[in-house]
ZANU-302096 format. One record per residue (C-alpha): residue number from 1; residue in three letters; x, y, z. Coordinates in Angstrom, 1 decimal. Layout:
N
R   rotor   sero        X        Y        Z
R     NUM    ALA        X        Y        Z
...
This chain:
266
R   rotor   sero        X        Y        Z
R       1    MET      0.0      0.0      0.0
R       2    ASP      1.1      3.5     -0.8
R       3    VAL      1.0      5.2      2.6
R       4    THR      1.8      8.9      3.3
R       5    ALA      1.6     11.1      6.3
R       6    ASP      2.2     14.7      7.2
R       7    ILE      2.2     16.7     10.4
R       8    TYR      2.3     20.3     11.6
R       9    PRO      4.5     21.4     14.5
R      10    TYR      1.9     22.2     17.1
R      11    VAL      0.2     20.3     19.9
R      12    ARG     -3.1     22.1     19.4
R      13    ASN     -5.3     21.5     16.5
R      14    GLY     -7.9     23.9     15.1
R      15    ILE    -11.6     23.2     14.8
R      16    GLY    -15.1     24.7     15.3
R      17    LEU    -16.4     24.5     18.8
R      18    GLY    -19.5     22.7     17.5
R      19    SER    -17.3     19.7     16.6
R      20    PHE    -17.3     18.8     20.3
R      21    LEU    -20.8     17.4     19.7
R      22    HIS    -21.5     14.2     17.9
R      23    PRO    -21.8     14.8     14.1
R      24    ARG    -25.1     12.9     13.9
R      25    HIS    -26.9     15.8     15.6
R      26    TYR    -26.2     17.9     12.5
R      27    ALA    -27.8     15.4     10.1
R      28    ALA    -30.9     17.5      9.6
R      29    GLY    -28.9     20.7      9.1
R      30    GLU    -26.9     22.9     11.4
R      31    ALA    -29.5     25.6     11.7
R      32    SER    -32.2     23.1     12.8
R      33    PHE    -30.0     21.6     15.4
R      34    LEU    -28.8     25.0     16.9
R      35    ASP    -32.4     26.3     17.1
R      36    ARG    -33.1     23.5     19.6
R      37    LEU    -29.9     23.8     21.5
R      38    GLY    -31.4     26.2     24.1
R      39    ASP    -33.5     23.4     25.5
R      40    ALA    -32.2     22.5     29.0
R      41    GLU    -33.2     18.8     28.6
R      42    LEU    -31.4     18.5     25.3
R      43    ARG    -28.3     20.1     26.8
R      44    SER    -28.3     17.7     29.6
R      45    ARG    -28.5     14.7     27.2
R      46    LEU    -25.7     16.1     25.1
R      47    ARG    -23.5     16.7     28.0
R      48    GLU    -24.0     13.1     29.2
R      49    GLU    -23.1     11.9     25.7
R      50    VAL    -20.0     14.0     25.5
R      51    GLU    -18.8     12.9     28.9
R      52    GLY    -19.5      9.3     28.1
R      53    THR    -17.3      6.7     26.3
R      54    GLY    -19.1      6.1     23.1
R      55    ASN    -17.1      5.1     20.0
R      56    TRP    -16.8      8.4     18.1
R      57    GLU    -14.3     11.2     17.6
R      58    ASN    -14.9     12.8     21.0
R      59    TRP    -12.8     16.0     21.2
R      60    TYR    -13.7     16.4     24.9
R      61    ARG    -12.0     13.2     25.7
R      62    HIS     -9.1     14.1     23.4
R      63    VAL     -8.3     17.1     25.6
R      64    GLY     -8.5     15.1     28.8
R      65    SER    -12.1     16.1     29.6
R      66    ASP    -10.7     19.5     30.6
R      67    TRP    -12.2     22.8     29.3
R      68    GLY     -8.9     24.4     30.4
R      69    ASN     -7.3     22.7     27.4
R      70    VAL     -9.7     24.3     24.9
R      71    LEU     -8.5     27.8     23.8
R      72    ILE    -11.0     30.1     22.1
R      73    VAL     -9.3     31.8     19.2
R      74    GLY    -12.1     33.2     17.1
R      75    ALA    -15.7     34.3     17.5
R      76    PRO    -18.2     36.3     15.5
R      77    ASP    -19.2     39.9     16.3
R      78    GLY    -21.4     40.1     19.3
R      79    VAL    -19.4     37.7     21.4
R      80    ALA    -17.6     39.4     24.3
R      81    ASP    -14.0     40.2     23.5
R      82    GLU    -13.0     38.7     26.9
R      83    VAL    -13.9     35.3     25.5
R      84    VAL    -11.3     35.2     22.7
R      85    GLY     -7.8     34.4     23.8
R      86    ARG     -8.9     32.5     26.9
R      87    SER     -9.5     28.9     27.6
R      88    LEU    -13.2     28.0     27.8
R      89    ALA    -12.7     27.3     31.5
R      90    ASP    -11.1     30.7     32.1
R      91    ALA    -13.7     32.5     30.0
R      92    ALA    -16.5     30.8     32.0
R      93    GLN    -14.9     31.7     35.3
R      94    ALA    -14.5     35.3     34.2
R      95    ALA    -18.2     35.4     33.2
R      96    GLY    -19.3     33.7     36.4
R      97    VAL    -21.0     30.9     34.6
R      98    ASP    -20.6     27.1     34.4
R      99    PRO    -18.3     26.0     31.6
R     100    TRP    -20.9     23.7     30.1
R     101    SER    -23.4     26.6     30.0
R     102    LEU    -20.9     28.8     28.2
R     103    PHE    -20.0     25.9     25.9
R     104    PHE    -23.6     25.4     24.8
R     105    ASP    -24.2     29.2     24.5
R     106    LEU    -21.2     29.6     22.2
R     107    VAL    -22.1     26.6     20.1
R     108    GLN    -25.6     27.8     19.7
R     109    GLY    -24.4     31.2     18.6
R     110    GLY    -22.2     29.6     15.9
R     111    GLY    -18.9     30.7     14.4
R     112    VAL    -16.6     30.0     17.4
R     113    SER    -13.2     28.6     16.6
R     114    VAL    -11.0     26.8     19.2
R     115    THR     -7.6     25.2     19.4
R     116    PRO     -7.8     22.1     21.6
R     117    ARG     -4.6     20.8     23.2
R     118    SER     -5.1     17.3     21.9
R     119    MET     -1.5     16.2     21.2
R     120    ASN      1.9     16.2     22.9
R     121    GLU      5.5     16.8     22.0
R     122    GLU      6.5     13.1     22.2
R     123    GLN      4.0     12.4     19.4
R     124    LYS      5.7     15.0     17.2
R     125    TRP      9.2     13.6     17.9
R     126    GLU      8.0     10.1     17.0
R     127    ALA      6.4     11.3     13.8
R     128    LEU      9.5     13.3     12.8
R     129    ALA     11.7     10.2     13.3
R     130    ALA      9.9      8.6     10.3
R     131    PRO     11.6      9.6      7.0
R     132    PHE      8.4      9.5      5.0
R     133    VAL      6.5     12.0      7.1
R     134    MET      6.1     15.4      5.4
R     135    ILE      5.6     18.7      7.1
R     136    ASP      2.6     20.9      6.4
R     137    THR      0.8     24.0      7.7
R     138    ASP     -2.7     22.5      7.6
R     139    ALA     -3.9     26.1      7.0
R     140    SER     -5.6     28.0      4.2
R     141    PRO     -3.9     31.2      3.0
R     142    ILE     -4.5     34.0      5.6
R     143    ASN     -4.6     37.7      5.0
R     144    PRO     -3.7     39.5      8.3
R     145    ALA     -5.3     42.7      7.0
R     146    SER     -8.7     41.1      6.9
R     147    THR     -8.6     38.4      9.5
R     148    ARG     -9.3     38.7     13.3
R     149    SER     -7.6     35.4     14.3
R     150    ALA     -6.1     32.2     13.0
R     151    HIS     -4.1     29.2     14.1
R     152    PRO     -0.4     30.3     14.4
R     153    ARG      0.4     27.4     12.0
R     154    ALA     -0.7     29.7      9.1
R     155    PHE      2.3     32.0      9.8
R     156    GLY      4.8     29.9     11.7
R     157    ALA      4.7     26.2     10.8
R     158    PHE      7.8     25.9      8.7
R     159    PRO     10.1     28.3     10.7
R     160    ARG      8.9     26.6     13.9
R     161    VAL     10.2     23.2     12.7
R     162    ILE     13.7     24.6     12.3
R     163    ALA     13.6     26.8     15.5
R     164    LYS     12.1     24.1     17.8
R     165    TYR     12.7     20.6     16.4
R     166    VAL     16.0     21.2     14.7
R     167    ARG     17.7     23.9     16.9
R     168    GLU     16.0     23.5     20.3
R     169    ASP     15.0     19.8     20.6
R     170    GLY     17.5     18.3     18.1
R     171    VAL     15.2     15.6     17.0
R     172    ILE     15.8     16.2     13.2
R     173    THR     18.7     17.6     11.2
R     174    LEU     18.4     20.9      9.3
R     175    GLU     19.0     19.1      6.0
R     176    GLU     16.3     16.5      6.7
R     177    ALA     13.8     19.2      7.9
R     178    VAL     14.3     21.1      4.6
R     179    ARG     13.8     17.8      2.6
R     180    ARG     10.5     17.2      4.4
R     181    MET      9.3     20.6      3.6
R     182    THR     10.5     20.7     -0.1
R     183    SER     11.4     17.8     -2.3
R     184    LEU      9.5     15.1     -0.3
R     185    ALA      6.2     17.1     -0.5
R     186    ALA      6.8     18.1     -4.1
R     187    ASN      7.4     14.5     -5.2
R     188    ARG      4.3     13.3     -3.4
R     189    LEU      2.1     16.0     -5.0
R     190    GLY      3.6     15.4     -8.4
R     191    LEU      5.1     18.8     -8.7
R     192    ILE      8.1     17.6    -10.7
R     193    ASP      9.6     21.0    -11.3
R     194    ARG      9.6     22.1     -7.6
R     195    GLY     11.3     21.2     -4.4
R     196    ARG     14.9     21.1     -5.5
R     197    ILE     17.6     23.5     -6.7
R     198    ALA     18.8     22.3    -10.1
R     199    PRO     18.8     23.4    -13.7
R     200    GLY     15.4     23.4    -15.2
R     201    MET     13.6     23.6    -11.9
R     202    ALA     11.3     26.5    -11.0
R     203    ALA     13.2     29.2     -9.1
R     204    ASP     11.6     28.9     -5.7
R     205    LEU     14.3     29.8     -3.2
R     206    VAL     14.5     30.7      0.5
R     207    VAL     17.6     32.3      1.9
R     208    PHE     17.6     32.2      5.7
R     209    ASP     19.8     32.3      8.8
R     210    PRO     19.4     28.9     10.5
R     211    ASP     20.5     30.4     13.8
R     212    ARG     18.0     33.2     13.6
R     213    LEU     15.0     31.7     11.8
R     214    ALA     12.0     31.5     14.2
R     215    ASP      8.3     31.6     14.3
R     216    ARG      6.7     34.7     16.0
R     217    ALA      3.1     33.7     15.7
R     218    THR      1.5     32.5     19.0
R     219    PHE     -2.0     31.5     20.0
R     220    GLU     -2.4     34.9     21.6
R     221    ARG     -0.9     36.8     18.6
R     222    PRO     -1.3     34.4     15.7
R     223    LEU     -1.0     36.9     12.8
R     224    GLU      2.8     37.5     13.1
R     225    TYR      5.3     36.9     10.4
R     226    ALA      8.4     34.8     11.1
R     227    GLN     11.8     36.2     11.5
R     228    GLY     15.1     35.2      9.9
R     229    VAL     14.2     35.0      6.2
R     230    ASP     16.5     37.3      4.3
R     231    PHE     15.4     36.6      0.7
R     232    LEU     12.4     34.7     -0.8
R     233    VAL     12.2     34.0     -4.5
R     234    VAL      8.9     32.6     -5.9
R     235    ASN      8.9     31.7     -9.6
R     236    GLY     12.0     33.7    -10.1
R     237    SER     10.7     36.9     -8.6
R     238    LEU     11.8     38.4     -5.3
R     239    VAL      9.0     38.5     -2.7
R     240    ILE     11.3     39.2      0.3
R     241    ASP     14.4     41.3     -0.5
R     242    ASP     17.0     41.7      2.2
R     243    GLY     14.3     41.1      4.9
R     244    ARG     11.7     43.4      3.4
R     245    MET      8.5     42.5      1.6
R     246    THR      8.2     43.6     -2.0
R     247    PRO      4.9     44.2     -3.9
R     248    ASN      5.6     41.3     -6.1
R     249    GLN      2.9     38.5     -6.2
R     250    PRO      4.3     35.8     -8.5
R     251    GLY      2.6     32.8     -6.9
R     252    ARG      0.2     30.7     -8.9
R     253    LEU     -2.0     27.6     -8.6
R     254    LEU      0.1     24.4     -8.9
R     255    ARG     -1.4     21.2    -10.3
R     256    ARG     -0.1     17.7    -10.3
R     257    GLN      2.0     17.1    -13.4
R     258    ASN      2.5     13.4    -13.5
R     259    ALA      0.3     10.3    -13.6
R     260    PRO     -1.1      9.0    -10.3
R     261    ILE      1.0      6.3     -8.6
R     262    ALA      0.1      2.9     -9.9
R     263    HIS     -0.9      0.3     -7.3
R     264    PRO     -0.3     -3.4     -8.0
R     265    SER     -3.6     -5.3     -8.6
R     266    SER     -4.7     -7.7     -5.8
């Protein structure tokens, strides 16, 4: 079997708060379900289900059944600013309400994003020890001028690998980290003219100081660019020139260029 894997360098994932409830409740549509979520009896049944041990992807159990491990990072207008940037437990304490009551209120209002602490560093080290594991951001492109919040992986994933897992933890070499972020991923995606420095390849180049490269995006301040990149060339055009952004926007959509991998017939 052709098996692949990729990870991002954070122990928190990013999901909507409504994902803490069983997906079957949304079968008739999200609006229909949320309209009924103010019912006290329904909330009681849902809490019992979430606190139980049923066989489903239960994020509450993934975070150790602790609302303190669920950081609120995004909410629509109308939600108190004191909620964003706090754990659900801390936000409930500040508001003087029960965490479960706040949870259901926020889910019913819709549009609340959270970053649950659902992983640990030992998992990251083990994954990075496998030579076939690629490194990703797991984030869509983010414009800091028009976005209130995001997961810091959108701005810091690749620099963080080098700053933390190469330089600080020493669980992967610099050369191997670069391979996981460039040629390994390009080969897997069928981008045959990317991921390496060689004649005939697209001129995608990053010039950085390995001792200074670091992520600056945090869960409290996620919209921060990394430091330590001196020059960035995309499709032959300078995007970062001596540490300064240029107005150039040479990026383009990339599509797979070779045939899918053939699997042997059974």
